[in-house]
N, CA, C and O atoms as a GROMACS GRO file, in nm:
protein
  584
    1UNK      N    1   2.999  -5.644   2.761
    1UNK     CA    2   2.959  -5.656   2.644
    1UNK      C    3   2.832  -5.612   2.608
    1UNK      O    4   2.823  -5.531   2.516
    2UNK      N    5   2.723  -5.656   2.670
    2UNK     CA    6   2.589  -5.575   2.653
    2UNK      C    7   2.573  -5.471   2.676
    2UNK      O    8   2.484  -5.412   2.615
    3UNK      N    9   2.651  -5.405   2.771
    3UNK     CA   10   2.616  -5.252   2.849
    3UNK      C   11   2.690  -5.197   2.771
    3UNK      O   12   2.642  -5.085   2.753
    4UNK      N   13   2.800  -5.211   2.701
    4UNK     CA   14   2.877  -5.131   2.576
    4UNK      C   15   2.819  -5.121   2.448
    4UNK      O   16   2.820  -5.011   2.394
    5UNK      N   17   2.766  -5.220   2.389
    5UNK     CA   18   2.650  -5.205   2.294
    5UNK      C   19   2.553  -5.100   2.308
    5UNK      O   20   2.546  -4.999   2.237
    6UNK      N   21   2.461  -5.138   2.427
    6UNK     CA   22   2.373  -5.026   2.468
    6UNK      C   23   2.421  -4.866   2.483
    6UNK      O   24   2.341  -4.774   2.462
    7UNK      N   25   2.566  -4.842   2.524
    7UNK     CA   26   2.585  -4.732   2.540
    7UNK      C   27   2.615  -4.695   2.407
    7UNK      O   28   2.597  -4.575   2.387
    8UNK      N   29   2.658  -4.767   2.299
    8UNK     CA   30   2.697  -4.724   2.159
    8UNK      C   31   2.549  -4.689   2.093
    8UNK      O   32   2.530  -4.583   2.033
    9UNK      N   33   2.448  -4.788   2.112
    9UNK     CA   34   2.344  -4.766   2.045
    9UNK      C   35   2.296  -4.609   2.108
    9UNK      O   36   2.273  -4.515   2.032
   10UNK      N   37   2.289  -4.601   2.234
   10UNK     CA   38   2.225  -4.487   2.304
   10UNK      C   39   2.322  -4.390   2.234
   10UNK      O   40   2.253  -4.324   2.156
   11UNK      N   41   2.434  -4.356   2.228
   11UNK     CA   42   2.515  -4.265   2.161
   11UNK      C   43   2.479  -4.241   2.025
   11UNK      O   44   2.470  -4.122   1.993
   12UNK      N   45   2.457  -4.324   1.939
   12UNK     CA   46   2.399  -4.322   1.832
   12UNK      C   47   2.266  -4.261   1.801
   12UNK      O   48   2.237  -4.195   1.702
   13UNK      N   49   2.198  -4.291   1.892
   13UNK     CA   50   2.045  -4.219   1.866
   13UNK      C   51   2.050  -4.074   1.927
   13UNK      O   52   1.986  -3.984   1.873
   14UNK      N   53   2.139  -4.046   2.058
   14UNK     CA   54   2.155  -3.895   2.056
   14UNK      C   55   2.230  -3.822   1.925
   14UNK      O   56   2.172  -3.726   1.874
   15UNK      N   57   2.313  -3.852   1.890
   15UNK     CA   58   2.368  -3.799   1.790
   15UNK      C   59   2.294  -3.754   1.668
   15UNK      O   60   2.291  -3.642   1.616
   16UNK      N   61   2.216  -3.900   1.626
   16UNK     CA   62   2.122  -3.891   1.517
   16UNK      C   63   2.017  -3.798   1.583
   16UNK      O   64   1.980  -3.712   1.502
   17UNK      N   65   1.973  -3.790   1.674
   17UNK     CA   66   1.867  -3.670   1.736
   17UNK      C   67   1.942  -3.556   1.712
   17UNK      O   68   1.892  -3.483   1.627
   18UNK      N   69   2.057  -3.515   1.766
   18UNK     CA   70   2.089  -3.384   1.753
   18UNK      C   71   2.105  -3.334   1.620
   18UNK      O   72   2.056  -3.227   1.585
   19UNK      N   73   2.181  -3.421   1.534
   19UNK     CA   74   2.189  -3.411   1.388
   19UNK      C   75   2.041  -3.364   1.314
   19UNK      O   76   2.039  -3.257   1.254
   20UNK      N   77   1.960  -3.419   1.318
   20UNK     CA   78   1.818  -3.399   1.298
   20UNK      C   79   1.772  -3.287   1.337
   20UNK      O   80   1.695  -3.231   1.260
   21UNK      N   81   1.807  -3.217   1.476
   21UNK     CA   82   1.775  -3.100   1.512
   21UNK      C   83   1.816  -2.995   1.469
   21UNK      O   84   1.753  -2.889   1.465
   22UNK      N   85   1.956  -3.021   1.423
   22UNK     CA   86   2.061  -2.906   1.350
   22UNK      C   87   1.991  -2.892   1.220
   22UNK      O   88   1.966  -2.778   1.180
   23UNK      N   89   1.953  -3.006   1.141
   23UNK     CA   90   1.924  -3.008   0.970
   23UNK      C   91   1.808  -2.939   0.998
   23UNK      O   92   1.809  -2.833   0.935
   24UNK      N   93   1.729  -2.949   1.052
   24UNK     CA   94   1.582  -2.898   1.090
   24UNK      C   95   1.595  -2.732   1.103
   24UNK      O   96   1.539  -2.660   1.020
   25UNK      N   97   1.640  -2.700   1.168
   25UNK     CA   98   1.713  -2.571   1.190
   25UNK      C   99   1.747  -2.475   1.087
   25UNK      O  100   1.694  -2.366   1.068
   26UNK      N  101   1.871  -2.545   1.003
   26UNK     CA  102   1.892  -2.496   0.898
   26UNK      C  103   1.834  -2.517   0.745
   26UNK      O  104   1.878  -2.464   0.643
   27UNK      N  105   1.722  -2.609   0.758
   27UNK     CA  106   1.632  -2.583   0.641
   27UNK      C  107   1.491  -2.519   0.688
   27UNK      O  108   1.404  -2.579   0.751
   28UNK      N  109   1.488  -2.409   0.653
   28UNK     CA  110   1.380  -2.375   0.751
   28UNK      C  111   1.245  -2.406   0.616
   28UNK      O  112   1.264  -2.432   0.497
   29UNK      N  113   1.146  -2.394   0.671
   29UNK     CA  114   1.002  -2.440   0.578
   29UNK      C  115   0.961  -2.324   0.505
   29UNK      O  116   0.988  -2.211   0.546
   30UNK      N  117   0.904  -2.343   0.410
   30UNK     CA  118   0.894  -2.246   0.301
   30UNK      C  119   0.784  -2.121   0.376
   30UNK      O  120   0.698  -2.152   0.459
   31UNK      N  121   0.804  -2.005   0.337
   31UNK     CA  122   0.764  -1.910   0.385
   31UNK      C  123   0.636  -1.900   0.330
   31UNK      O  124   0.612  -1.917   0.210
   32UNK      N  125   0.529  -1.864   0.436
   32UNK     CA  126   0.359  -1.855   0.376
   32UNK      C  127   0.325  -1.719   0.454
   32UNK      O  128   0.315  -1.698   0.575
   33UNK      N  129   0.312  -1.644   0.354
   33UNK     CA  130   0.224  -1.512   0.424
   33UNK      C  131   0.085  -1.534   0.369
   33UNK      O  132   0.049  -1.601   0.272
   34UNK      N  133   0.011  -1.456   0.462
   34UNK     CA  134  -0.132  -1.455   0.426
   34UNK      C  135  -0.138  -1.319   0.359
   34UNK      O  136  -0.049  -1.235   0.343
   35UNK      N  137  -0.251  -1.319   0.330
   35UNK     CA  138  -0.296  -1.179   0.248
   35UNK      C  139  -0.382  -1.097   0.355
   35UNK      O  140  -0.502  -1.121   0.366
   36UNK      N  141  -0.323  -1.006   0.427
   36UNK     CA  142  -0.371  -0.914   0.500
   36UNK      C  143  -0.427  -0.827   0.454
   36UNK      O  144  -0.437  -0.844   0.333
   37UNK      N  145  -0.494  -0.696   0.503
   37UNK     CA  146  -0.563  -0.596   0.454
   37UNK      C  147  -0.477  -0.494   0.430
   37UNK      O  148  -0.479  -0.401   0.511
   38UNK      N  149  -0.376  -0.486   0.309
   38UNK     CA  150  -0.312  -0.382   0.309
   38UNK      C  151  -0.358  -0.294   0.176
   38UNK      O  152  -0.402  -0.354   0.078
   39UNK      N  153  -0.347  -0.153   0.178
   39UNK     CA  154  -0.400  -0.045   0.092
   39UNK      C  155  -0.285   0.012   0.047
   39UNK      O  156  -0.194   0.008   0.130
   40UNK      N  157  -0.260   0.062  -0.055
   40UNK     CA  158  -0.198   0.169  -0.078
   40UNK      C  159  -0.291   0.289  -0.117
   40UNK      O  160  -0.399   0.297  -0.174
   41UNK      N  161  -0.215   0.370  -0.068
   41UNK     CA  162  -0.307   0.523  -0.079
   41UNK      C  163  -0.188   0.649  -0.107
   41UNK      O  164  -0.071   0.661  -0.073
   42UNK      N  165  -0.282   0.735  -0.185
   42UNK     CA  166  -0.175   0.874  -0.214
   42UNK      C  167  -0.241   0.992  -0.155
   42UNK      O  168  -0.358   1.025  -0.175
   43UNK      N  169  -0.161   1.049  -0.087
   43UNK     CA  170  -0.174   1.193  -0.008
   43UNK      C  171  -0.143   1.295  -0.117
   43UNK      O  172  -0.040   1.292  -0.183
   44UNK      N  173  -0.242   1.386  -0.132
   44UNK     CA  174  -0.229   1.524  -0.209
   44UNK      C  175  -0.246   1.644  -0.125
   44UNK      O  176  -0.348   1.682  -0.067
   45UNK      N  177  -0.116   1.703  -0.130
   45UNK     CA  178  -0.115   1.832  -0.056
   45UNK      C  179  -0.167   1.955  -0.148
   45UNK      O  180  -0.111   1.976  -0.256
   46UNK      N  181  -0.252   2.020  -0.112
   46UNK     CA  182  -0.332   2.109  -0.191
   46UNK      C  183  -0.247   2.234  -0.147
   46UNK      O  184  -0.217   2.244  -0.028
   47UNK      N  185  -0.208   2.328  -0.234
   47UNK     CA  186  -0.137   2.495  -0.171
   47UNK      C  187  -0.203   2.586  -0.269
   47UNK      O  188  -0.287   2.556  -0.354
   48UNK      N  189  -0.148   2.710  -0.242
   48UNK     CA  190  -0.203   2.823  -0.331
   48UNK      C  191  -0.316   2.932  -0.299
   48UNK      O  192  -0.360   2.920  -0.185
   49UNK      N  193  -0.349   2.995  -0.344
   49UNK     CA  194  -0.435   3.089  -0.297
   49UNK      C  195  -0.576   3.037  -0.320
   49UNK      O  196  -0.669   3.100  -0.269
   50UNK      N  197  -0.601   2.925  -0.395
   50UNK     CA  198  -0.743   2.881  -0.404
   50UNK      C  199  -0.795   2.800  -0.336
   50UNK      O  200  -0.911   2.759  -0.338
   51UNK      N  201  -0.653   2.755  -0.229
   51UNK     CA  202  -0.645   2.598  -0.152
   51UNK      C  203  -0.773   2.581  -0.076
   51UNK      O  204  -0.845   2.481  -0.079
   52UNK      N  205  -0.794   2.697  -0.005
   52UNK     CA  206  -0.946   2.718   0.119
   52UNK      C  207  -1.056   2.669   0.045
   52UNK      O  208  -1.143   2.604   0.102
   53UNK      N  209  -1.063   2.704  -0.130
   53UNK     CA  210  -1.200   2.692  -0.201
   53UNK      C  211  -1.214   2.559  -0.228
   53UNK      O  212  -1.329   2.532  -0.263
   54UNK      N  213  -1.124   2.446  -0.224
   54UNK     CA  214  -1.114   2.323  -0.264
   54UNK      C  215  -1.239   2.252  -0.188
   54UNK      O  216  -1.226   2.263  -0.066
   55UNK      N  217  -1.332   2.196  -0.218
   55UNK     CA  218  -1.455   2.126  -0.140
   55UNK      C  219  -1.468   1.954  -0.186
   55UNK      O  220  -1.544   1.870  -0.138
   56UNK      N  221  -1.386   1.940  -0.271
   56UNK     CA  222  -1.398   1.790  -0.336
   56UNK      C  223  -1.258   1.775  -0.472
   56UNK      O  224  -1.217   1.859  -0.553
   57UNK      N  225  -1.217   1.637  -0.448
   57UNK     CA  226  -1.111   1.629  -0.512
   57UNK      C  227  -1.166   1.480  -0.645
   57UNK      O  228  -1.266   1.408  -0.646
   58UNK      N  229  -1.094   1.486  -0.703
   58UNK     CA  230  -1.144   1.414  -0.807
   58UNK      C  231  -0.998   1.314  -0.813
   58UNK      O  232  -0.903   1.362  -0.751
   59UNK      N  233  -0.973   1.183  -0.880
   59UNK     CA  234  -0.893   1.078  -0.878
   59UNK      C  235  -0.898   1.010  -0.967
   59UNK      O  236  -0.999   0.942  -0.987
   60UNK      N  237  -0.787   1.005  -1.054
   60UNK     CA  238  -0.802   0.915  -1.209
   60UNK      C  239  -0.682   0.846  -1.232
   60UNK      O  240  -0.574   0.904  -1.228
   61UNK      N  241  -0.700   0.668  -1.265
   61UNK     CA  242  -0.577   0.624  -1.262
   61UNK      C  243  -0.611   0.564  -1.392
   61UNK      O  244  -0.724   0.595  -1.430
   62UNK      N  245  -0.524   0.464  -1.496
   62UNK     CA  246  -0.541   0.401  -1.576
   62UNK      C  247  -0.648   0.282  -1.583
   62UNK      O  248  -0.684   0.211  -1.677
   63UNK      N  249  -0.690   0.288  -1.435
   63UNK     CA  250  -0.816   0.189  -1.448
   63UNK      C  251  -0.934   0.210  -1.416
   63UNK      O  252  -1.030   0.134  -1.403
   64UNK      N  253  -0.915   0.379  -1.396
   64UNK     CA  254  -1.073   0.439  -1.391
   64UNK      C  255  -1.073   0.565  -1.313
   64UNK      O  256  -0.966   0.603  -1.263
   65UNK      N  257  -1.187   0.639  -1.295
   65UNK     CA  258  -1.179   0.763  -1.259
   65UNK      C  259  -1.300   0.791  -1.173
   65UNK      O  260  -1.412   0.743  -1.191
   66UNK      N  261  -1.262   0.878  -1.074
   66UNK     CA  262  -1.377   0.894  -0.981
   66UNK      C  263  -1.420   1.036  -1.022
   66UNK      O  264  -1.332   1.122  -1.014
   67UNK      N  265  -1.529   1.070  -1.059
   67UNK     CA  266  -1.595   1.173  -1.139
   67UNK      C  267  -1.692   1.248  -1.004
   67UNK      O  268  -1.768   1.181  -0.936
   68UNK      N  269  -1.670   1.410  -0.983
   68UNK     CA  270  -1.733   1.439  -0.894
   68UNK      C  271  -1.845   1.533  -0.948
   68UNK      O  272  -1.815   1.628  -1.020
   69UNK      N  273  -1.947   1.512  -0.920
   69UNK     CA  274  -2.051   1.440  -0.797
   69UNK      C  275  -2.068   1.310  -0.825
   69UNK      O  276  -2.073   1.233  -0.730
   70UNK      N  277  -2.080   1.266  -0.941
   70UNK     CA  278  -2.128   1.129  -0.972
   70UNK      C  279  -2.030   1.019  -1.008
   70UNK      O  280  -1.926   1.035  -1.072
   71UNK      N  281  -2.076   0.907  -0.959
   71UNK     CA  282  -1.973   0.764  -0.973
   71UNK      C  283  -1.938   0.762  -1.123
   71UNK      O  284  -2.009   0.836  -1.190
   72UNK      N  285  -1.845   0.692  -1.190
   72UNK     CA  286  -1.813   0.675  -1.288
   72UNK      C  287  -1.879   0.564  -1.351
   72UNK      O  288  -1.870   0.461  -1.285
   73UNK      N  289  -1.955   0.552  -1.483
   73UNK     CA  290  -2.009   0.466  -1.531
   73UNK      C  291  -1.935   0.346  -1.537
   73UNK      O  292  -2.002   0.244  -1.523
   74UNK      N  293  -1.801   0.330  -1.557
   74UNK     CA  294  -1.739   0.217  -1.538
   74UNK      C  295  -1.571   0.279  -1.464
   74UNK      O  296  -1.538   0.393  -1.430
   75UNK      N  297  -1.495   0.150  -1.461
   75UNK     CA  298  -1.374   0.200  -1.376
   75UNK      C  299  -1.406   0.190  -1.231
   75UNK      O  300  -1.515   0.161  -1.182
   76UNK      N  301  -1.287   0.220  -1.166
   76UNK     CA  302  -1.260   0.218  -1.044
   76UNK      C  303  -1.301   0.359  -0.950
   76UNK      O  304  -1.272   0.477  -0.973
   77UNK      N  305  -1.364   0.312  -0.860
   77UNK     CA  306  -1.415   0.449  -0.730
   77UNK      C  307  -1.328   0.466  -0.652
   77UNK      O  308  -1.279   0.372  -0.588
   78UNK      N  309  -1.288   0.590  -0.639
   78UNK     CA  310  -1.182   0.659  -0.519
   78UNK      C  311  -1.265   0.744  -0.448
   78UNK      O  312  -1.286   0.858  -0.489
   79UNK      N  313  -1.309   0.705  -0.356
   79UNK     CA  314  -1.325   0.782  -0.223
   79UNK      C  315  -1.250   0.884  -0.137
   79UNK      O  316  -1.211   0.835  -0.031
   80UNK      N  317  -1.223   1.001  -0.155
   80UNK     CA  318  -1.105   1.083  -0.078
   80UNK      C  319  -1.142   1.119   0.068
   80UNK      O  320  -1.255   1.157   0.095
   81UNK      N  321  -1.056   1.108   0.151
   81UNK     CA  322  -1.073   1.149   0.252
   81UNK      C  323  -1.037   1.307   0.303
   81UNK      O  324  -0.924   1.346   0.276
   82UNK      N  325  -1.076   1.348   0.334
   82UNK     CA  326  -1.001   1.501   0.352
   82UNK      C  327  -0.922   1.479   0.504
   82UNK      O  328  -0.977   1.412   0.591
   83UNK      N  329  -0.828   1.524   0.521
   83UNK     CA  330  -0.730   1.499   0.639
   83UNK      C  331  -0.742   1.641   0.728
   83UNK      O  332  -0.767   1.655   0.848
   84UNK      N  333  -0.717   1.729   0.638
   84UNK     CA  334  -0.714   1.857   0.709
   84UNK      C  335  -0.752   1.943   0.588
   84UNK      O  336  -0.793   1.904   0.478
   85UNK      N  337  -0.726   2.087   0.638
   85UNK     CA  338  -0.752   2.198   0.540
   85UNK      C  339  -0.699   2.161   0.386
   85UNK      O  340  -0.775   2.170   0.289
   86UNK      N  341  -0.587   2.127   0.375
   86UNK     CA  342  -0.479   2.117   0.280
   86UNK      C  343  -0.419   1.967   0.258
   86UNK      O  344  -0.318   1.942   0.191
   87UNK      N  345  -0.491   1.882   0.320
   87UNK     CA  346  -0.433   1.740   0.309
   87UNK      C  347  -0.542   1.653   0.251
   87UNK      O  348  -0.649   1.662   0.312
   88UNK      N  349  -0.541   1.565   0.142
   88UNK     CA  350  -0.668   1.486   0.093
   88UNK      C  351  -0.602   1.331   0.047
   88UNK      O  352  -0.490   1.321  -0.003
   89UNK      N  353  -0.663   1.251   0.066
   89UNK     CA  354  -0.590   1.096   0.080
   89UNK      C  355  -0.720   1.012  -0.016
   89UNK      O  356  -0.841   1.023  -0.002
   90UNK      N  357  -0.646   0.931  -0.113
   90UNK     CA  358  -0.688   0.829  -0.160
   90UNK      C  359  -0.680   0.707  -0.152
   90UNK      O  360  -0.589   0.679  -0.230
   91UNK      N  361  -0.718   0.611  -0.105
   91UNK     CA  362  -0.703   0.481  -0.099
   91UNK      C  363  -0.707   0.404  -0.223
   91UNK      O  364  -0.825   0.390  -0.256
   92UNK      N  365  -0.620   0.342  -0.313
   92UNK     CA  366  -0.617   0.307  -0.429
   92UNK      C  367  -0.609   0.150  -0.439
   92UNK      O  368  -0.633   0.088  -0.543
   93UNK      N  369  -0.579   0.103  -0.337
   93UNK     CA  370  -0.584  -0.074  -0.364
   93UNK      C  371  -0.512  -0.130  -0.443
   93UNK      O  372  -0.508  -0.252  -0.457
   94UNK      N  373  -0.430  -0.031  -0.520
   94UNK     CA  374  -0.331  -0.110  -0.591
   94UNK      C  375  -0.224   0.013  -0.603
   94UNK      O  376  -0.230   0.116  -0.535
   95UNK      N  377  -0.144  -0.012  -0.682
   95UNK     CA  378  -0.014   0.094  -0.694
   95UNK      C  379   0.013   0.123  -0.813
   95UNK      O  380   0.096   0.066  -0.883
   96UNK      N  381  -0.085   0.251  -0.855
   96UNK     CA  382  -0.111   0.302  -1.012
   96UNK      C  383   0.051   0.351  -1.060
   96UNK      O  384   0.136   0.358  -0.972
   97UNK      N  385   0.081   0.377  -1.170
   97UNK     CA  386   0.181   0.412  -1.246
   97UNK      C  387   0.164   0.558  -1.226
   97UNK      O  388   0.228   0.639  -1.159
   98UNK      N  389   0.049   0.569  -1.309
   98UNK     CA  390   0.043   0.741  -1.357
   98UNK      C  391  -0.116   0.783  -1.268
   98UNK      O  392  -0.204   0.697  -1.270
   99UNK      N  393  -0.134   0.871  -1.219
   99UNK     CA  394  -0.264   0.915  -1.182
   99UNK      C  395  -0.276   1.091  -1.247
   99UNK      O  396  -0.192   1.166  -1.295
  100UNK      N  397  -0.422   1.107  -1.219
  100UNK     CA  398  -0.449   1.247  -1.237
  100UNK      C  399  -0.535   1.297  -1.137
  100UNK      O  400  -0.637   1.234  -1.107
  101UNK      N  401  -0.500   1.423  -1.070
  101UNK     CA  402  -0.589   1.476  -0.969
  101UNK      C  403  -0.632   1.604  -1.031
  101UNK      O  404  -0.570   1.675  -1.110
  102UNK      N  405  -0.773   1.622  -0.968
  102UNK     CA  406  -0.854   1.761  -1.016
  102UNK      C  407  -0.918   1.786  -0.837
  102UNK      O  408  -0.958   1.704  -0.754
  103UNK      N  409  -0.903   1.921  -0.834
  103UNK     CA  410  -0.961   1.969  -0.735
  103UNK      C  411  -1.062   2.036  -0.761
  103UNK      O  412  -1.055   2.112  -0.858
  104UNK      N  413  -1.200   2.029  -0.674
  104UNK     CA  414  -1.312   2.101  -0.714
  104UNK      C  415  -1.356   2.214  -0.634
  104UNK      O  416  -1.325   2.204  -0.516
  105UNK      N  417  -1.428   2.333  -0.669
  105UNK     CA  418  -1.504   2.371  -0.591
  105UNK      C  419  -1.621   2.419  -0.581
  105UNK      O  420  -1.688   2.390  -0.680
  106UNK      N  421  -1.697   2.504  -0.476
  106UNK     CA  422  -1.830   2.529  -0.500
  106UNK      C  423  -1.914   2.427  -0.441
  106UNK      O  424  -1.859   2.319  -0.418
  107UNK      N  425  -2.054   2.443  -0.408
  107UNK     CA  426  -2.139   2.320  -0.391
  107UNK      C  427  -2.131   2.165  -0.478
  107UNK      O  428  -2.092   2.159  -0.594
  108UNK      N  429  -2.175   2.045  -0.400
  108UNK     CA  430  -2.167   1.953  -0.456
  108UNK      C  431  -2.242   1.920  -0.582
  108UNK      O  432  -2.195   1.831  -0.653
  109UNK      N  433  -2.339   1.975  -0.614
  109UNK     CA  434  -2.436   1.979  -0.723
  109UNK      C  435  -2.369   2.080  -0.841
  109UNK      O  436  -2.397   2.054  -0.958
  110UNK      N  437  -2.295   2.177  -0.817
  110UNK     CA  438  -2.248   2.218  -0.925
  110UNK      C  439  -2.092   2.294  -0.918
  110UNK      O  440  -2.060   2.411  -0.934
  111UNK      N  441  -2.004   2.163  -0.883
  111UNK     CA  442  -1.841   2.180  -0.892
  111UNK      C  443  -1.801   2.256  -0.995
  111UNK      O  444  -1.865   2.262  -1.101
  112UNK      N  445  -1.686   2.325  -0.973
  112UNK     CA  446  -1.620   2.386  -1.055
  112UNK      C  447  -1.468   2.325  -1.057
  112UNK      O  448  -1.417   2.281  -0.954
  113UNK      N  449  -1.406   2.325  -1.169
  113UNK     CA  450  -1.299   2.257  -1.180
  113UNK      C  451  -1.189   2.396  -1.141
  113UNK      O  452  -1.179   2.501  -1.204
  114UNK      N  453  -1.133   2.364  -1.048
  114UNK     CA  454  -1.027   2.452  -0.973
  114UNK      C  455  -0.865   2.432  -1.030
  114UNK      O  456  -0.792   2.527  -1.060
  115UNK      N  457  -0.823   2.277  -1.039
  115UNK     CA  458  -0.677   2.282  -1.111
  115UNK      C  459  -0.683   2.139  -1.112
  115UNK      O  460  -0.739   2.072  -1.025
  116UNK      N  461  -0.610   2.081  -1.241
  116UNK     CA  462  -0.623   1.968  -1.275
  116UNK      C  463  -0.416   1.943  -1.293
  116UNK      O  464  -0.326   2.020  -1.326
  117UNK      N  465  -0.421   1.791  -1.248
  117UNK     CA  466  -0.239   1.796  -1.298
  117UNK      C  467  -0.236   1.642  -1.259
  117UNK      O  468  -0.291   1.591  -1.162
  118UNK      N  469  -0.147   1.571  -1.374
  118UNK     CA  470  -0.083   1.439  -1.391
  118UNK      C  471   0.013   1.436  -1.310
  118UNK      O  472   0.070   1.535  -1.264
  119UNK      N  473   0.050   1.274  -1.274
  119UNK     CA  474   0.145   1.261  -1.190
  119UNK      C  475   0.220   1.121  -1.241
  119UNK      O  476   0.146   1.030  -1.279
  120UNK      N  477   0.335   1.104  -1.242
  120UNK     CA  478   0.387   0.971  -1.248
  120UNK      C  479   0.442   0.934  -1.117
  120UNK      O  480   0.523   1.011  -1.067
  121UNK      N  481   0.405   0.813  -1.046
  121UNK     CA  482   0.425   0.762  -0.930
  121UNK      C  483   0.543   0.644  -0.924
  121UNK      O  484   0.552   0.547  -1.000
  122UNK      N  485   0.629   0.678  -0.814
  122UNK     CA  486   0.732   0.615  -0.767
  122UNK      C  487   0.706   0.535  -0.629
  122UNK      O  488   0.716   0.588  -0.518
  123UNK      N  489   0.684   0.450  -0.643
  123UNK     CA  490   0.630   0.324  -0.527
  123UNK      C  491   0.750   0.276  -0.467
  123UNK      O  492   0.842   0.243  -0.541
  124UNK      N  493   0.764   0.266  -0.320
  124UNK     CA  494   0.859   0.185  -0.277
  124UNK      C  495   0.783   0.113  -0.128
  124UNK      O  496   0.680   0.152  -0.072
  125UNK      N  497   0.874  -0.008  -0.089
  125UNK     CA  498   0.792  -0.082  -0.004
  125UNK      C  499   0.851  -0.016   0.145
  125UNK      O  500   0.966   0.025   0.157
  126UNK      N  501   0.746  -0.015   0.257
  126UNK     CA  502   0.749   0.040   0.345
  126UNK      C  503   0.813  -0.008   0.495
  126UNK      O  504   0.840   0.053   0.599
  127UNK      N  505   0.824  -0.168   0.443
  127UNK     CA  506   0.909  -0.238   0.512
  127UNK      C  507   0.995  -0.330   0.392
  127UNK      O  508   0.938  -0.426   0.340
  128UNK      N  509   1.108  -0.302   0.359
  128UNK     CA  510   1.189  -0.338   0.251
  128UNK      C  511   1.249  -0.497   0.279
  128UNK      O  512   1.276  -0.578   0.189
  129UNK      N  513   1.264  -0.520   0.428
  129UNK     CA  514   1.334  -0.636   0.476
  129UNK      C  515   1.222  -0.754   0.500
  129UNK      O  516   1.254  -0.872   0.496
  130UNK      N  517   1.086  -0.710   0.526
  130UNK     CA  518   0.986  -0.804   0.571
  130UNK      C  519   0.943  -0.841   0.433
  130UNK      O  520   0.913  -0.758   0.347
  131UNK      N  521   0.940  -0.968   0.416
  131UNK     CA  522   0.867  -1.075   0.297
  131UNK      C  523   0.728  -1.063   0.278
  131UNK      O  524   0.664  -1.062   0.173
  132UNK      N  525   0.683  -1.053   0.423
  132UNK     CA  526   0.518  -1.041   0.436
  132UNK      C  527   0.459  -0.943   0.425
  132UNK      O  528   0.339  -0.938   0.400
  133UNK      N  529   0.550  -0.819   0.447
  133UNK     CA  530   0.451  -0.710   0.450
  133UNK      C  531   0.459  -0.595   0.324
  133UNK      O  532   0.539  -0.502   0.314
  134UNK      N  533   0.357  -0.630   0.239
  134UNK     CA  534   0.386  -0.605   0.089
  134UNK      C  535   0.328  -0.435   0.111
  134UNK      O  536   0.348  -0.373   0.007
  135UNK      N  537   0.273  -0.360   0.206
  135UNK     CA  538   0.237  -0.230   0.223
  135UNK      C  539   0.370  -0.143   0.145
  135UNK      O  540   0.490  -0.162   0.164
  136UNK      N  541   0.301  -0.036   0.045
  136UNK     CA  542   0.396   0.063  -0.057
  136UNK      C  543   0.348   0.187  -0.017
  136UNK      O  544   0.243   0.198   0.046
  137UNK      N  545   0.419   0.282  -0.052
  137UNK     CA  546   0.405   0.423  -0.036
  137UNK      C  547   0.470   0.520  -0.123
  137UNK      O  548   0.587   0.504  -0.157
  138UNK      N  549   0.404   0.617  -0.158
  138UNK     CA  550   0.486   0.700  -0.258
  138UNK      C  551   0.464   0.820  -0.193
  138UNK      O  552   0.366   0.837  -0.120
  139UNK      N  553   0.588   0.948  -0.225
  139UNK     CA  554   0.575   1.067  -0.195
  139UNK      C  555   0.475   1.104  -0.222
  139UNK      O  556   0.414   1.052  -0.316
  140UNK      N  557   0.409   1.237  -0.129
  140UNK     CA  558   0.279   1.293  -0.123
  140UNK      C  559   0.312   1.376  -0.256
  140UNK      O  560   0.423   1.420  -0.285
  141UNK      N  561   0.172   1.390  -0.346
  141UNK     CA  562   0.160   1.491  -0.474
  141UNK      C  563   0.138   1.608  -0.415
  141UNK      O  564   0.066   1.614  -0.316
  142UNK      N  565   0.207   1.733  -0.475
  142UNK     CA  566   0.154   1.836  -0.459
  142UNK      C  567   0.073   1.905  -0.560
  142UNK      O  568   0.119   1.904  -0.674
  143UNK      N  569  -0.056   1.976  -0.536
  143UNK     CA  570  -0.166   2.041  -0.611
  143UNK      C  571  -0.171   2.149  -0.617
  143UNK      O  572  -0.243   2.184  -0.523
  144UNK      N  573  -0.137   2.241  -0.677
  144UNK     CA  574  -0.115   2.396  -0.677
  144UNK      C  575  -0.249   2.444  -0.721
  144UNK      O  576  -0.270   2.415  -0.839
  145UNK      N  577  -0.343   2.507  -0.666
  145UNK     CA  578  -0.471   2.574  -0.688
  145UNK      C  579  -0.456   2.741  -0.680
  145UNK      O  580  -0.453   2.814  -0.581
  146UNK      N  581  -0.447   2.776  -0.830
  146UNK     CA  582  -0.465   2.967  -0.807
  146UNK      C  583  -0.553   3.020  -0.752
  146UNK      O  584  -0.555   3.143  -0.743
   0.00000   0.00000   0.00000
């Protein structure tokens, strides 16, 4: 009788342990995402007969503006990276809905405005199924410089 009771107890403990493992697998802990250094950015493709004359780019959002050659008195400063002769990139840190882009030519001390255009941006997640990667992208903007 004692052996039978021990076997039943061992079986009950085994079933309880297996049930606990199955429940733990079915009920996942809450998702915790750490804030990793993601940055939204906007690419600007410059074209037209004056594209080769572009020496600097200005980029404005509702939050602020980069004025070439001086920094703005207020607002956000965006520093452009020239990727090649016809491609510029502005890391924004946010996903602005509206931007204005200005192409400048000439030496830094006396920039001349070559072209300006406003854009409405549509952002999409780069990794749509991943709950922890919040990087977003938008289509490149095209700026025609006459």
